[in-house]
ChimeraX commands (.cxc) that place a marker at each C-alpha (Angstrom):
marker #1 position -3.51,-20.29,41.06 radius 0.5
marker #1 position -3.69,-23.12,38.55 radius 0.5
marker #1 position -7.01,-21.78,37.28 radius 0.5
marker #1 position -5.54,-18.32,36.74 radius 0.5
marker #1 position -2.51,-19.75,34.95 radius 0.5
marker #1 position -4.69,-21.92,32.70 radius 0.5
marker #1 position -6.92,-18.94,31.88 radius 0.5
marker #1 position -3.90,-16.82,30.98 radius 0.5
marker #1 position -2.56,-19.53,28.66 radius 0.5
marker #1 position -5.91,-19.85,26.95 radius 0.5
marker #1 position -6.07,-16.05,26.50 radius 0.5
marker #1 position -2.64,-15.81,24.91 radius 0.5
marker #1 position -3.22,-18.78,22.65 radius 0.5
marker #1 position -6.41,-17.22,21.36 radius 0.5
marker #1 position -5.18,-13.63,21.26 radius 0.5
marker #1 position -5.57,-11.97,17.86 radius 0.5
marker #1 position -4.15,-8.50,17.34 radius 0.5
marker #1 position -5.38,-6.12,14.66 radius 0.5
marker #1 position -8.35,-4.05,13.56 radius 0.5
marker #1 position -11.90,-5.17,12.85 radius 0.5
marker #1 position -13.04,-4.76,9.26 radius 0.5
marker #1 position -14.31,-1.21,8.56 radius 0.5
marker #1 position -15.53,-0.36,5.07 radius 0.5
marker #1 position -16.43,3.28,5.69 radius 0.5
marker #1 position -13.11,5.06,6.15 radius 0.5
marker #1 position -12.44,8.33,4.29 radius 0.5
marker #1 position -8.80,9.49,4.00 radius 0.5
marker #1 position -8.09,13.12,3.16 radius 0.5
marker #1 position -4.65,14.08,1.80 radius 0.5
marker #1 position -3.06,17.21,0.34 radius 0.5
marker #1 position -5.87,19.36,1.60 radius 0.5
marker #1 position -3.40,22.15,2.36 radius 0.5
marker #1 position -2.97,23.02,-1.33 radius 0.5
marker #1 position -5.14,24.42,-4.10 radius 0.5
marker #1 position -5.76,22.05,-6.98 radius 0.5
marker #1 position -8.20,19.75,-8.73 radius 0.5
marker #1 position -10.22,17.53,-6.41 radius 0.5
marker #1 position -10.01,13.81,-6.98 radius 0.5
marker #1 position -11.65,10.84,-5.30 radius 0.5
marker #1 position -10.37,7.28,-5.44 radius 0.5
marker #1 position -12.53,4.47,-4.12 radius 0.5
marker #1 position -10.76,1.28,-3.01 radius 0.5
marker #1 position -13.03,-1.74,-2.68 radius 0.5
marker #1 position -11.46,-4.55,-0.67 radius 0.5
marker #1 position -11.16,-7.98,-2.23 radius 0.5
marker #1 position -11.29,-11.45,-0.63 radius 0.5
marker #1 position -7.60,-11.30,0.35 radius 0.5
marker #1 position -7.46,-7.76,1.70 radius 0.5
marker #1 position -6.79,-9.01,5.22 radius 0.5
marker #1 position -5.59,-12.31,6.62 radius 0.5
marker #1 position -4.52,-13.62,10.03 radius 0.5
marker #1 position -0.90,-14.62,10.50 radius 0.5
marker #1 position 0.08,-16.71,13.51 radius 0.5
marker #1 position 3.24,-16.04,15.51 radius 0.5
marker #1 position 3.54,-18.56,18.31 radius 0.5
marker #1 position 0.70,-17.85,20.77 radius 0.5
marker #1 position -0.34,-14.69,18.96 radius 0.5
marker #1 position -2.18,-14.04,15.75 radius 0.5
marker #1 position -1.93,-10.73,13.88 radius 0.5
marker #1 position -4.25,-9.39,11.21 radius 0.5
marker #1 position -2.19,-8.39,8.17 radius 0.5
marker #1 position -3.37,-5.52,6.00 radius 0.5
marker #1 position -1.69,-4.09,2.87 radius 0.5
marker #1 position 0.78,-1.25,2.42 radius 0.5
marker #1 position -0.32,1.16,-0.27 radius 0.5
marker #1 position 1.32,3.96,-2.30 radius 0.5
marker #1 position -0.76,6.13,-4.65 radius 0.5
marker #1 position 0.67,8.73,-7.02 radius 0.5
marker #1 position -0.03,10.72,-10.19 radius 0.5
marker #1 position 1.90,10.77,-13.46 radius 0.5
marker #1 position 1.46,12.87,-16.57 radius 0.5
marker #1 position 0.22,11.24,-19.81 radius 0.5
marker #1 position 3.82,10.46,-20.75 radius 0.5
marker #1 position 4.43,8.51,-17.58 radius 0.5
marker #1 position 6.47,11.18,-15.78 radius 0.5
marker #1 position 6.05,11.34,-12.04 radius 0.5
marker #1 position 4.04,14.31,-10.76 radius 0.5
marker #1 position 3.34,13.80,-7.07 radius 0.5
marker #1 position 2.52,11.36,-4.29 radius 0.5
marker #1 position -1.11,11.36,-3.20 radius 0.5
marker #1 position -1.13,8.84,-0.34 radius 0.5
marker #1 position 1.10,6.33,1.43 radius 0.5
marker #1 position 0.14,4.14,4.38 radius 0.5
marker #1 position 1.79,5.46,7.52 radius 0.5
marker #1 position 3.63,2.26,8.40 radius 0.5
marker #1 position 5.73,2.62,5.25 radius 0.5
marker #1 position 5.56,6.40,4.74 radius 0.5
marker #1 position 6.50,7.20,8.32 radius 0.5
marker #1 position 8.54,4.02,8.83 radius 0.5
marker #1 position 6.39,3.31,11.88 radius 0.5
marker #1 position 6.91,-0.44,11.90 radius 0.5
marker #1 position 5.63,-2.34,14.93 radius 0.5
marker #1 position 8.09,-5.15,14.31 radius 0.5
marker #1 position 11.66,-5.01,13.03 radius 0.5
marker #1 position 14.53,-2.63,13.73 radius 0.5
marker #1 position 15.99,-0.42,11.03 radius 0.5
marker #1 position 18.61,2.30,10.95 radius 0.5
marker #1 position 17.21,5.84,11.12 radius 0.5
marker #1 position 18.53,6.67,7.66 radius 0.5
marker #1 position 17.38,3.51,5.83 radius 0.5
marker #1 position 14.03,2.57,4.30 radius 0.5
marker #1 position 12.88,-0.52,6.16 radius 0.5
marker #1 position 10.94,-3.15,4.22 radius 0.5
marker #1 position 11.61,-1.34,0.95 radius 0.5
marker #1 position 10.16,-4.34,-0.91 radius 0.5
marker #1 position 6.71,-2.97,-0.03 radius 0.5
marker #1 position 6.84,-0.39,-2.84 radius 0.5
marker #1 position 10.04,-0.63,-4.88 radius 0.5
marker #1 position 8.53,0.78,-8.05 radius 0.5
marker #1 position 7.27,3.97,-6.33 radius 0.5
marker #1 position 10.54,4.33,-4.39 radius 0.5
marker #1 position 12.49,4.26,-7.63 radius 0.5
marker #1 position 10.31,7.05,-9.04 radius 0.5
marker #1 position 11.18,9.18,-6.04 radius 0.5
marker #1 position 14.88,8.53,-6.49 radius 0.5
marker #1 position 14.75,9.27,-10.24 radius 0.5
marker #1 position 13.15,12.63,-9.48 radius 0.5
marker #1 position 15.57,13.59,-6.72 radius 0.5
marker #1 position 12.93,13.26,-4.01 radius 0.5
marker #1 position 13.66,11.87,-0.52 radius 0.5
marker #1 position 12.53,8.33,0.21 radius 0.5
marker #1 position 10.87,7.65,3.56 radius 0.5
marker #1 position 13.14,6.84,6.50 radius 0.5
marker #1 position 12.77,7.34,10.22 radius 0.5
marker #1 position 14.85,10.52,9.89 radius 0.5
marker #1 position 12.92,11.76,6.80 radius 0.5
marker #1 position 9.35,10.52,7.11 radius 0.5
marker #1 position 6.73,11.60,4.60 radius 0.5
marker #1 position 4.63,14.56,5.78 radius 0.5
marker #1 position 1.25,14.12,7.46 radius 0.5
marker #1 position -0.41,15.64,4.38 radius 0.5
marker #1 position 0.12,12.43,2.34 radius 0.5
marker #1 position 0.17,9.71,5.02 radius 0.5
marker #1 position -2.57,8.03,7.05 radius 0.5
marker #1 position -3.05,4.80,8.92 radius 0.5
marker #1 position -3.61,1.64,6.91 radius 0.5
marker #1 position -7.37,1.29,6.41 radius 0.5
marker #1 position -9.13,-1.76,7.79 radius 0.5
marker #1 position -11.30,-2.34,4.71 radius 0.5
marker #1 position -12.74,-0.53,1.72 radius 0.5
marker #1 position -12.07,3.19,1.83 radius 0.5
marker #1 position -12.22,6.43,-0.14 radius 0.5
marker #1 position -9.21,8.65,-0.74 radius 0.5
marker #1 position -9.90,12.36,-1.26 radius 0.5
marker #1 position -6.91,14.29,-2.56 radius 0.5
marker #1 position -5.80,17.23,-4.72 radius 0.5
marker #1 position -3.99,17.30,-8.06 radius 0.5
marker #1 position -1.64,20.19,-8.76 radius 0.5
marker #1 position -1.36,22.16,-10.95 radius 0.5
marker #1 position -5.12,22.49,-11.36 radius 0.5
marker #1 position -4.66,23.25,-15.09 radius 0.5
marker #1 position -3.76,19.63,-15.83 radius 0.5
marker #1 position -6.35,18.05,-18.11 radius 0.5
marker #1 position -5.21,14.42,-18.31 radius 0.5
marker #1 position -3.16,12.37,-15.87 radius 0.5
marker #1 position -2.42,8.78,-14.94 radius 0.5
marker #1 position -3.31,7.57,-11.44 radius 0.5
marker #1 position -1.14,4.72,-10.12 radius 0.5
marker #1 position -1.23,2.51,-7.05 radius 0.5
marker #1 position 1.32,0.03,-5.73 radius 0.5
marker #1 position -0.01,-2.50,-3.23 radius 0.5
marker #1 position 1.77,-5.15,-1.16 radius 0.5
marker #1 position 0.82,-7.47,1.70 radius 0.5
marker #1 position 3.35,-9.32,3.86 radius 0.5
marker #1 position 3.16,-13.07,4.43 radius 0.5
marker #1 position 1.03,-13.69,1.33 radius 0.5
marker #1 position 3.14,-16.66,0.31 radius 0.5
marker #1 position 2.23,-19.05,-2.49 radius 0.5
marker #1 position 3.98,-21.94,-4.27 radius 0.5
marker #1 position 6.20,-19.57,-6.26 radius 0.5
marker #1 position 6.91,-17.05,-3.51 radius 0.5
marker #1 position 7.12,-19.43,-0.55 radius 0.5
marker #1 position 8.38,-18.60,2.94 radius 0.5
marker #1 position 11.57,-20.70,2.63 radius 0.5
marker #1 position 13.05,-18.59,-0.14 radius 0.5
marker #1 position 16.26,-16.64,0.45 radius 0.5
marker #1 position 14.41,-13.33,0.70 radius 0.5
marker #1 position 12.94,-12.16,4.00 radius 0.5
marker #1 position 10.40,-14.64,5.39 radius 0.5
marker #1 position 7.67,-11.99,5.66 radius 0.5
marker #1 position 8.05,-10.97,2.03 radius 0.5
marker #1 position 5.61,-13.16,0.11 radius 0.5
marker #1 position 4.34,-12.17,-3.34 radius 0.5
marker #1 position 5.78,-8.99,-4.81 radius 0.5
marker #1 position 3.68,-5.79,-4.97 radius 0.5
marker #1 position 1.19,-5.22,-7.75 radius 0.5
marker #1 position 0.87,-1.95,-9.69 radius 0.5
marker #1 position -2.40,-0.55,-11.04 radius 0.5
marker #1 position -2.93,2.33,-13.51 radius 0.5
marker #1 position -5.68,4.34,-15.15 radius 0.5
marker #1 position -5.66,7.32,-17.53 radius 0.5
marker #1 position -7.97,9.97,-16.14 radius 0.5
marker #1 position -9.59,13.00,-17.80 radius 0.5
marker #1 position -9.83,15.81,-15.23 radius 0.5
marker #1 position -11.95,18.13,-17.38 radius 0.5
marker #1 position -15.36,16.61,-16.68 radius 0.5
marker #1 position -17.34,14.13,-14.61 radius 0.5
marker #1 position -16.36,10.51,-15.02 radius 0.5
marker #1 position -15.26,7.25,-13.42 radius 0.5
marker #1 position -12.11,5.34,-14.29 radius 0.5
marker #1 position -11.20,1.82,-13.08 radius 0.5
marker #1 position -7.53,1.18,-12.45 radius 0.5
marker #1 position -6.22,-1.85,-14.33 radius 0.5
marker #1 position -3.48,-4.26,-13.25 radius 0.5
marker #1 position -0.37,-3.08,-15.07 radius 0.5
marker #1 position 2.19,-5.54,-13.69 radius 0.5
marker #1 position 4.11,-6.60,-10.64 radius 0.5
marker #1 position 7.00,-4.86,-8.96 radius 0.5
marker #1 position 10.41,-6.36,-8.27 radius 0.5
marker #1 position 10.87,-9.02,-5.63 radius 0.5
marker #1 position 13.30,-6.90,-3.59 radius 0.5
marker #1 position 13.57,-3.25,-2.71 radius 0.5
marker #1 position 16.54,-2.77,-5.02 radius 0.5
marker #1 position 14.61,-4.00,-8.07 radius 0.5
marker #1 position 12.81,-1.04,-9.66 radius 0.5
marker #1 position 11.32,-2.90,-12.63 radius 0.5
marker #1 position 7.75,-3.55,-13.64 radius 0.5
marker #1 position 7.09,-7.09,-14.86 radius 0.5
marker #1 position 4.26,-8.76,-16.77 radius 0.5
marker #1 position 4.58,-12.37,-15.50 radius 0.5
marker #1 position 1.39,-12.13,-13.48 radius 0.5
marker #1 position 0.68,-15.85,-13.75 radius 0.5
marker #1 position 3.02,-16.36,-10.78 radius 0.5
marker #1 position 0.70,-14.28,-8.56 radius 0.5
marker #1 position -2.38,-15.58,-6.76 radius 0.5
marker #1 position -3.91,-13.76,-3.79 radius 0.5
marker #1 position -1.91,-10.59,-4.48 radius 0.5
marker #1 position -4.22,-9.89,-7.41 radius 0.5
marker #1 position -7.25,-9.96,-5.14 radius 0.5
marker #1 position -6.27,-7.61,-2.31 radius 0.5
marker #1 position -8.63,-5.08,-3.87 radius 0.5
marker #1 position -11.45,-6.11,-6.14 radius 0.5
marker #1 position -11.82,-2.62,-7.65 radius 0.5
marker #1 position -10.04,0.74,-7.56 radius 0.5
marker #1 position -12.03,3.55,-9.12 radius 0.5
marker #1 position -11.12,7.19,-9.74 radius 0.5
marker #1 position -14.11,9.53,-9.54 radius 0.5
marker #1 position -14.07,13.01,-11.04 radius 0.5
marker #1 position -17.13,15.12,-10.16 radius 0.5
marker link #1:1,2 radius 0.2
marker link #1:2,3 radius 0.2
marker link #1:3,4 radius 0.2
marker link #1:4,5 radius 0.2
marker link #1:5,6 radius 0.2
marker link #1:6,7 radius 0.2
marker link #1:7,8 radius 0.2
marker link #1:8,9 radius 0.2
marker link #1:9,10 radius 0.2
marker link #1:10,11 radius 0.2
marker link #1:11,12 radius 0.2
marker link #1:12,13 radius 0.2
marker link #1:13,14 radius 0.2
marker link #1:14,15 radius 0.2
marker link #1:15,16 radius 0.2
marker link #1:16,17 radius 0.2
marker link #1:17,18 radius 0.2
marker link #1:18,19 radius 0.2
marker link #1:19,20 radius 0.2
marker link #1:20,21 radius 0.2
marker link #1:21,22 radius 0.2
marker link #1:22,23 radius 0.2
marker link #1:23,24 radius 0.2
marker link #1:24,25 radius 0.2
marker link #1:25,26 radius 0.2
marker link #1:26,27 radius 0.2
marker link #1:27,28 radius 0.2
marker link #1:28,29 radius 0.2
marker link #1:29,30 radius 0.2
marker link #1:30,31 radius 0.2
marker link #1:31,32 radius 0.2
marker link #1:32,33 radius 0.2
marker link #1:33,34 radius 0.2
marker link #1:34,35 radius 0.2
marker link #1:35,36 radius 0.2
marker link #1:36,37 radius 0.2
marker link #1:37,38 radius 0.2
marker link #1:38,39 radius 0.2
marker link #1:39,40 radius 0.2
marker link #1:40,41 radius 0.2
marker link #1:41,42 radius 0.2
marker link #1:42,43 radius 0.2
marker link #1:43,44 radius 0.2
marker link #1:44,45 radius 0.2
marker link #1:45,46 radius 0.2
marker link #1:46,47 radius 0.2
marker link #1:47,48 radius 0.2
marker link #1:48,49 radius 0.2
marker link #1:49,50 radius 0.2
marker link #1:50,51 radius 0.2
marker link #1:51,52 radius 0.2
marker link #1:52,53 radius 0.2
marker link #1:53,54 radius 0.2
marker link #1:54,55 radius 0.2
marker link #1:55,56 radius 0.2
marker link #1:56,57 radius 0.2
marker link #1:57,58 radius 0.2
marker link #1:58,59 radius 0.2
marker link #1:59,60 radius 0.2
marker link #1:60,61 radius 0.2
marker link #1:61,62 radius 0.2
marker link #1:62,63 radius 0.2
marker link #1:63,64 radius 0.2
marker link #1:64,65 radius 0.2
marker link #1:65,66 radius 0.2
marker link #1:66,67 radius 0.2
marker link #1:67,68 radius 0.2
marker link #1:68,69 radius 0.2
marker link #1:69,70 radius 0.2
marker link #1:70,71 radius 0.2
marker link #1:71,72 radius 0.2
marker link #1:72,73 radius 0.2
marker link #1:73,74 radius 0.2
marker link #1:74,75 radius 0.2
marker link #1:75,76 radius 0.2
marker link #1:76,77 radius 0.2
marker link #1:77,78 radius 0.2
marker link #1:78,79 radius 0.2
marker link #1:79,80 radius 0.2
marker link #1:80,81 radius 0.2
marker link #1:81,82 radius 0.2
marker link #1:82,83 radius 0.2
marker link #1:83,84 radius 0.2
marker link #1:84,85 radius 0.2
marker link #1:85,86 radius 0.2
marker link #1:86,87 radius 0.2
marker link #1:87,88 radius 0.2
marker link #1:88,89 radius 0.2
marker link #1:89,90 radius 0.2
marker link #1:90,91 radius 0.2
marker link #1:91,92 radius 0.2
marker link #1:92,93 radius 0.2
marker link #1:93,94 radius 0.2
marker link #1:94,95 radius 0.2
marker link #1:95,96 radius 0.2
marker link #1:96,97 radius 0.2
marker link #1:97,98 radius 0.2
marker link #1:98,99 radius 0.2
marker link #1:99,100 radius 0.2
marker link #1:100,101 radius 0.2
marker link #1:101,102 radius 0.2
marker link #1:102,103 radius 0.2
marker link #1:103,104 radius 0.2
marker link #1:104,105 radius 0.2
marker link #1:105,106 radius 0.2
marker link #1:106,107 radius 0.2
marker link #1:107,108 radius 0.2
marker link #1:108,109 radius 0.2
marker link #1:109,110 radius 0.2
marker link #1:110,111 radius 0.2
marker link #1:111,112 radius 0.2
marker link #1:112,113 radius 0.2
marker link #1:113,114 radius 0.2
marker link #1:114,115 radius 0.2
marker link #1:115,116 radius 0.2
marker link #1:116,117 radius 0.2
marker link #1:117,118 radius 0.2
marker link #1:118,119 radius 0.2
marker link #1:119,120 radius 0.2
marker link #1:120,121 radius 0.2
marker link #1:121,122 radius 0.2
marker link #1:122,123 radius 0.2
marker link #1:123,124 radius 0.2
marker link #1:124,125 radius 0.2
marker link #1:125,126 radius 0.2
marker link #1:126,127 radius 0.2
marker link #1:127,128 radius 0.2
marker link #1:128,129 radius 0.2
marker link #1:129,130 radius 0.2
marker link #1:130,131 radius 0.2
marker link #1:131,132 radius 0.2
marker link #1:132,133 radius 0.2
marker link #1:133,134 radius 0.2
marker link #1:134,135 radius 0.2
marker link #1:135,136 radius 0.2
marker link #1:136,137 radius 0.2
marker link #1:137,138 radius 0.2
marker link #1:138,139 radius 0.2
marker link #1:139,140 radius 0.2
marker link #1:140,141 radius 0.2
marker link #1:141,142 radius 0.2
marker link #1:142,143 radius 0.2
marker link #1:143,144 radius 0.2
marker link #1:144,145 radius 0.2
marker link #1:145,146 radius 0.2
marker link #1:146,147 radius 0.2
marker link #1:147,148 radius 0.2
marker link #1:148,149 radius 0.2
marker link #1:149,150 radius 0.2
marker link #1:150,151 radius 0.2
marker link #1:151,152 radius 0.2
marker link #1:152,153 radius 0.2
marker link #1:153,154 radius 0.2
marker link #1:154,155 radius 0.2
marker link #1:155,156 radius 0.2
marker link #1:156,157 radius 0.2
marker link #1:157,158 radius 0.2
marker link #1:158,159 radius 0.2
marker link #1:159,160 radius 0.2
marker link #1:160,161 radius 0.2
marker link #1:161,162 radius 0.2
marker link #1:162,163 radius 0.2
marker link #1:163,164 radius 0.2
marker link #1:164,165 radius 0.2
marker link #1:165,166 radius 0.2
marker link #1:166,167 radius 0.2
marker link #1:167,168 radius 0.2
marker link #1:168,169 radius 0.2
marker link #1:169,170 radius 0.2
marker link #1:170,171 radius 0.2
marker link #1:171,172 radius 0.2
marker link #1:172,173 radius 0.2
marker link #1:173,174 radius 0.2
marker link #1:174,175 radius 0.2
marker link #1:175,176 radius 0.2
marker link #1:176,177 radius 0.2
marker link #1:177,178 radius 0.2
marker link #1:178,179 radius 0.2
marker link #1:179,180 radius 0.2
marker link #1:180,181 radius 0.2
marker link #1:181,182 radius 0.2
marker link #1:182,183 radius 0.2
marker link #1:183,184 radius 0.2
marker link #1:184,185 radius 0.2
marker link #1:185,186 radius 0.2
marker link #1:186,187 radius 0.2
marker link #1:187,188 radius 0.2
marker link #1:188,189 radius 0.2
marker link #1:189,190 radius 0.2
marker link #1:190,191 radius 0.2
marker link #1:191,192 radius 0.2
marker link #1:192,193 radius 0.2
marker link #1:193,194 radius 0.2
marker link #1:194,195 radius 0.2
marker link #1:195,196 radius 0.2
marker link #1:196,197 radius 0.2
marker link #1:197,198 radius 0.2
marker link #1:198,199 radius 0.2
marker link #1:199,200 radius 0.2
marker link #1:200,201 radius 0.2
marker link #1:201,202 radius 0.2
marker link #1:202,203 radius 0.2
marker link #1:203,204 radius 0.2
marker link #1:204,205 radius 0.2
marker link #1:205,206 radius 0.2
marker link #1:206,207 radius 0.2
marker link #1:207,208 radius 0.2
marker link #1:208,209 radius 0.2
marker link #1:209,210 radius 0.2
marker link #1:210,211 radius 0.2
marker link #1:211,212 radius 0.2
marker link #1:212,213 radius 0.2
marker link #1:213,214 radius 0.2
marker link #1:214,215 radius 0.2
marker link #1:215,216 radius 0.2
marker link #1:216,217 radius 0.2
marker link #1:217,218 radius 0.2
marker link #1:218,219 radius 0.2
marker link #1:219,220 radius 0.2
marker link #1:220,221 radius 0.2
marker link #1:221,222 radius 0.2
marker link #1:222,223 radius 0.2
marker link #1:223,224 radius 0.2
marker link #1:224,225 radius 0.2
marker link #1:225,226 radius 0.2
marker link #1:226,227 radius 0.2
marker link #1:227,228 radius 0.2
marker link #1:228,229 radius 0.2
marker link #1:229,230 radius 0.2
marker link #1:230,231 radius 0.2
marker link #1:231,232 radius 0.2
marker link #1:232,233 radius 0.2
marker link #1:233,234 radius 0.2
marker link #1:234,235 radius 0.2
marker link #1:235,236 radius 0.2
marker link #1:236,237 radius 0.2
marker link #1:237,238 radius 0.2
marker link #1:238,239 radius 0.2
view
């Protein structure tokens, strides 16, 4: 009996929950519409995934991601992809009301664009459709999506990326904000010509607000550390 109990304790102490790294995932979104095909390749960086300890358990933390398109004047066009945890509000931990957006600090900039354009934000009662959501990838991945209308010649592709528990000296765990909210999300952008073959690397445009109610985009990137290295490269490919 003592041997069994000791073995169980050792198991729980060493138990790590989460996916193994997989750099070959392909995510297809918006395949139900007619439009211009677009491919976005996300290459994971050194801080894409980390292990967070909770008592006897350790959990592998991966980022939440929102990807969307804007016109050349910066006006919102459409959402291309959102990780299902945020887009469906399928959180494994934490309880939220059915009509509220839980952990809205994951993508406050994108959420504000939805509100400005009169579009519903994700809640348990109003989750995003399956056509734009998929599970959080476990490594580098490719996103295959469609841009509509197909007549568009130039657009801006944007991505907002956030990872919980990525604390640093500025955004430490003892701050007033939620303990799991470390560094704020980062936003990347690239102008893309849809008329011919080409590759376009998204550039770091700024950081989002520190809370879900802050819809700003800020340039004080010197306060960020690992958040800037969740992905080493994000490339739009037009064939």
